[in-house]
C-alpha positions in Angstrom: 88.3 97.3 121.3 84.7 96.9 122.2 82.2 97.7 119.1 79.0 99.0 119.6 76.4 98.6 117.3 75.7 101.9 117.0 79.8 102.9 115.5 78.3 101.8 112.4 75.7 103.8 109.7 72.9 102.0 108.7 72.3 102.1 104.6 69.2 101.2 103.6 69.5 98.9 99.9 68.2 96.2 97.6 69.8 93.2 97.3 69.4 90.4 94.9 70.3 87.1 96.4 69.5 83.5 95.7 67.3 84.5 92.7 65.2 87.0 94.6 65.1 90.2 95.7 64.7 91.7 99.2 65.1 95.1 100.8 66.8 96.0 104.1 69.1 98.3 106.0 72.7 96.3 106.1 75.7 98.0 107.9 78.8 100.1 106.6 81.4 101.7 107.7 81.1 105.4 108.3 84.1 107.5 106.7 85.3 111.3 107.4 88.1 113.2 106.5 91.0 114.0 108.8 93.0 117.1 108.3 96.9 117.7 109.1 98.1 120.9 109.4 101.9 120.3 108.7 104.4 123.0 110.4 106.6 124.3 107.2 104.9 121.9 105.2 101.8 120.9 102.6 98.9 120.2 104.9 97.8 116.7 104.4 94.3 114.8 104.4 93.2 111.4 105.0 90.0 109.5 105.3 89.5 107.0 108.1 87.1 105.4 110.7 85.8 108.9 113.0 87.8 107.1 116.1 91.4 107.1 117.8 92.1 109.7 115.6 94.6 111.2 117.2 97.0 107.6 116.9 95.9 107.9 113.0 97.5 111.3 113.0 100.4 111.2 114.8 101.0 107.8 113.5 100.6 109.5 110.1 103.3 112.2 110.6 105.9 109.6 112.2 106.1 107.5 109.1 104.9 109.5 106.2 105.8 113.0 106.8 108.7 113.1 109.6 112.2 114.5 108.9 114.9 112.3 110.0 116.5 112.3 113.6 112.8 114.0 114.1 109.6 112.7 116.2 106.0 114.6 115.2 104.6 116.6 118.5 100.8 116.7 117.9 98.1 119.7 118.9 94.2 118.5 118.6 92.2 121.7 117.0 89.1 120.0 116.8 87.9 116.4 116.3 88.8 115.8 113.0 91.6 118.5 112.9 95.1 118.4 114.2 98.3 120.5 114.0 101.4 118.4 114.1 105.3 120.4 114.1 108.5 118.1 114.4 111.1 118.6 117.4 114.8 116.4 117.7 114.0 113.0 119.0 113.6 109.8 118.1 110.6 106.2 118.7 111.6 103.8 121.6 114.9 101.6 120.6 114.7 97.7 119.7 114.6 95.4 122.5 116.9 92.1 121.6 115.6 89.6 120.0 115.0 86.6 121.9 115.0 83.9 119.5 113.5 81.9 117.0 109.7 82.1 116.9 108.1 78.4 116.5 105.6 77.5 113.7 103.3 77.2 116.9 103.7 80.4 117.7 102.6 82.0 114.3 99.6 79.9 114.2 98.8 80.5 117.8 99.0 84.3 116.8 97.4 83.9 113.7 94.1 82.6 115.6 94.2 84.8 118.0 94.5 87.4 115.7 91.5 87.1 113.7 89.5 86.4 117.8 89.6 89.6 118.6 86.9 92.1 119.2 86.4 94.0 116.1 83.8 95.1 112.9 85.9 93.0 110.7 82.4 90.5 110.5 80.0 93.1 110.5 80.6 95.2 107.5 83.9 93.1 105.4 85.1 96.7 104.9 87.6 96.9 108.0 91.4 95.9 107.6 93.0 95.2 111.0 96.1 95.1 112.5 98.1 94.2 115.5 101.7 94.4 117.6 103.0 91.3 118.6 105.8 90.9 121.5 107.9 88.2 120.5 109.7 87.8 124.0 106.2 87.9 126.5 104.1 85.9 122.9 101.6 88.0 123.4 99.7 90.8 121.7 100.3 94.4 123.4 97.7 96.4 120.9 95.3 95.9 117.9 93.6 98.3 115.4 91.2 98.1 112.6 90.1 101.1 109.8 88.7 100.9 106.7 92.5 101.7 104.9 95.0 99.3 105.6 97.9 102.0 105.7 95.4 103.8 108.8 96.2 100.4 110.6 99.8 100.6 110.9 99.8 104.6 111.0 97.3 103.8 114.2 99.5 101.6 116.1 102.6 104.3 115.2 100.7 106.6 117.0 100.0 104.7 119.7 103.1 103.5 120.5 105.0 106.7 120.1 102.6 108.2 122.5 102.9 105.6 125.1 106.6 105.1 124.6 106.3 101.5 123.5 108.3 99.8 121.0 107.5 99.0 117.3 111.2 98.2 116.1 112.1 94.4 117.0 108.2 92.9 117.1 105.7 91.8 114.8 103.4 93.1 112.8 100.4 90.6 112.4 98.3 92.1 109.9 95.1 91.3 106.8 95.9 93.4 104.3 98.4 92.3 101.1 101.4 92.8 101.8 102.6 95.5 98.9 105.7 97.6 98.6 104.0 100.4 99.7 102.6 99.0 103.1 105.8 96.4 103.2 108.1 99.9 103.0 106.0 101.4 106.2 106.3 98.2 108.1 109.9 98.8 107.7 109.9 102.6 108.4 108.2 101.5 111.8 111.0 99.1 112.4 109.1 95.8 112.7 111.5 92.7 112.6 108.5 90.5 111.3 105.7 91.3 109.4 102.5 88.2 109.1 100.0 88.7 106.7 97.0 86.7 106.5 96.9 87.8 103.0 99.0 87.4 99.8 102.6 89.1 98.8 103.8 90.8 95.9 107.1 90.4 94.4 107.9 94.2 95.5 106.8 93.4 98.5 108.9 90.6 99.2 112.3 92.4 97.8 111.5 95.2 100.1 111.3 93.4 103.1 114.9 91.4 101.9 116.4 94.5 101.5 115.4 96.1 104.6 116.1 92.4 106.7 112.8 92.1 107.5 110.9 88.8 107.7 108.3 88.9 105.9 105.7 86.1 106.2 102.2 85.7 103.7 98.9 83.4 103.6 99.4 82.7 107.7 95.9 81.0 108.3 94.6 78.6 111.3 96.9 75.7 110.0 99.8 77.3 107.4 101.8 80.2 106.4 104.3 81.0 104.2 107.9 82.8 104.6 109.5 84.7 102.0 112.0 86.1 103.4 114.3 84.9 106.6 117.4 86.7 106.6 117.8 86.6 110.2 116.2 82.9 110.9 113.7 84.7 113.2 111.0 81.5 112.2 112.2 78.5 113.4 112.3 75.4 111.7 111.2 72.8 114.0 108.5 73.0 116.4 
């Protein structure tokens, strides 16, 4: 993901800091409406950063609208407008789980995840998420957006369009592991979700019921396992 200064807005503001005022142009994230005309259903409106909107629309249709046994098909109507219809099909199936990931694998991934290029540092406004292949032990794709759910939608849309599996893979996120976000990760089919942030009781219970491994507080030198019924994270180095 290449970051350009022109991607961001510059807003005039007054800041009080260290006992004094200053006036300057601060960087801010542009946010625009995205419209989905859903065939046979209610139209949807999303709010998102204006980049890669087709992946966002396709992923949202797959994870939040699509009937069971169907996959969404997207038609672009305009820069911010899409039509969605559904046809029989399914996302790619999960590959076999390769064996337990070591603590070092998780920590190395956490460091790489936060070291990826992006808009994270420029505004403090963006969430990010990344798809990690546990067999190759490498990241396959990463995204950023203002909304945390948008990040998972973007990954799902990119994966469906390219026929890359999400099922059986590892998801890294910066956002809190709440029930709604964990639920979307479960619908995506991830085997493991690694959050840099905190978890909630409902998030942990949602992961546990689905058999998805959930880690929180993943930082440079630590992480916490809240549920791992399939022993996907190894206890030994």
